[in-house]
TORTI-608115 format. One record per residue (C-alpha): residue number from 0; x, y, z. Coordinates in Angstrom, 3 decimals. Last residue first. Layout:
BEGIN
(r NUM; (X; Y; Z))
...
***
This chain:
BEGIN
(r 92; (-10.612; 0.200; 7.375))
(r 91; (-8.328; -0.650; 10.317))
(r 90; (-5.322; 0.758; 8.700))
(r 89; (-7.129; 3.973; 8.149))
(r 88; (-7.697; 4.829; 11.617))
(r 87; (-4.667; 3.799; 13.114))
(r 86; (-2.845; 5.659; 10.171))
(r 85; (-4.373; 8.809; 11.083))
(r 84; (-3.546; 8.343; 14.714))
(r 83; (-0.088; 7.505; 13.949))
(r 82; (0.269; 10.575; 11.664))
(r 81; (-1.111; 12.842; 14.445))
(r 80; (1.510; 11.126; 17.063))
(r 79; (4.446; 11.732; 14.582))
(r 78; (3.524; 15.597; 14.661))
(r 77; (2.327; 17.542; 11.842))
(r 76; (-0.679; 19.289; 13.316))
(r 75; (-3.892; 20.450; 11.475))
(r 74; (-4.546; 17.070; 10.277))
(r 73; (-6.376; 15.935; 6.992))
(r 72; (-6.924; 12.620; 5.481))
(r 71; (-7.525; 12.501; 1.812))
(r 70; (-8.958; 9.584; -0.085))
(r 69; (-7.806; 9.377; -3.586))
(r 68; (-10.020; 9.453; -6.795))
(r 67; (-7.389; 10.314; -9.173))
(r 66; (-9.030; 13.660; -10.188))
(r 65; (-9.873; 14.436; -6.509))
(r 64; (-6.496; 13.842; -5.207))
(r 63; (-4.776; 15.986; -7.773))
(r 62; (-7.207; 18.643; -6.885))
(r 61; (-6.515; 18.288; -3.305))
(r 60; (-2.692; 18.371; -3.614))
(r 59; (-2.860; 21.512; -5.852))
(r 58; (-5.312; 23.293; -3.512))
(r 57; (-3.216; 22.492; -0.418))
(r 56; (0.158; 23.342; -2.267))
(r 55; (-1.203; 26.882; -3.058))
(r 54; (-2.473; 27.462; 0.343))
(r 53; (0.788; 27.113; 1.793))
(r 52; (1.688; 23.984; 3.947))
(r 51; (3.052; 23.544; 7.545))
(r 50; (-0.553; 23.781; 9.065))
(r 49; (-2.641; 21.814; 6.542))
(r 48; (-0.589; 18.542; 7.168))
(r 47; (-2.272; 16.465; 4.275))
(r 46; (-2.301; 12.670; 4.313))
(r 45; (-3.001; 11.162; 1.167))
(r 44; (-3.783; 7.675; 1.030))
(r 43; (-4.256; 4.688; -1.359))
(r 42; (-1.465; 6.052; -3.552))
(r 41; (-1.993; 6.867; -7.357))
(r 40; (1.070; 8.699; -8.682))
(r 39; (2.558; 11.568; -6.941))
(r 38; (4.759; 12.751; -9.438))
(r 37; (3.486; 16.098; -10.259))
(r 36; (3.158; 17.400; -6.954))
(r 35; (4.737; 20.434; -7.669))
(r 34; (8.549; 20.963; -8.529))
(r 33; (9.627; 22.891; -5.616))
(r 32; (6.229; 22.601; -3.633))
(r 31; (8.176; 21.696; -0.096))
(r 30; (7.342; 19.171; 2.463))
(r 29; (6.547; 16.407; 0.119))
(r 28; (6.970; 12.890; 1.713))
(r 27; (6.529; 9.513; -0.268))
(r 26; (5.170; 6.631; 1.753))
(r 25; (5.328; 2.944; 1.316))
(r 24; (2.699; 1.994; 3.918))
(r 23; (3.009; -1.634; 5.857))
(r 22; (1.805; 0.126; 8.989))
(r 21; (5.293; -0.125; 10.543))
(r 20; (6.341; 1.228; 7.325))
(r 19; (4.558; 4.295; 7.797))
(r 18; (6.416; 5.178; 10.854))
(r 17; (9.618; 4.657; 9.229))
(r 16; (8.449; 6.996; 6.640))
(r 15; (7.092; 9.861; 8.998))
(r 14; (10.441; 9.423; 11.067))
(r 13; (12.597; 9.839; 7.960))
(r 12; (10.547; 12.905; 7.003))
(r 11; (10.608; 14.551; 10.422))
(r 10; (13.328; 17.304; 9.824))
(r 9; (11.557; 18.422; 6.960))
(r 8; (8.473; 19.426; 9.067))
(r 7; (4.974; 18.520; 7.675))
(r 6; (3.187; 19.030; 4.342))
(r 5; (1.858; 16.381; 1.954))
(r 4; (2.500; 12.886; 2.974))
(r 3; (1.381; 10.445; 0.148))
(r 2; (0.822; 6.774; 0.949))
(r 1; (1.344; 3.358; -0.685))
(r 0; (-0.122; -0.046; 0.153))
***
């Protein structure tokens, strides 16, 4: 299963990926919009950390998710605990 994380802290990227591995998710993390979100692919879930992302990046991520029918989980905080709660919710489903 694959997962895309949009936003978050750059210093936490490795911890996000390691936590996702524990839930059998392969994760891509986009903390900046340098090239846009053009190589998202078709993941099973998109996690959107809304506090650490620009409005332009949010709009770009949501439009990509809508066009590819990707479920989106939003969180205002970008902590490891917030990601764990999201993964707990979606791993059971």
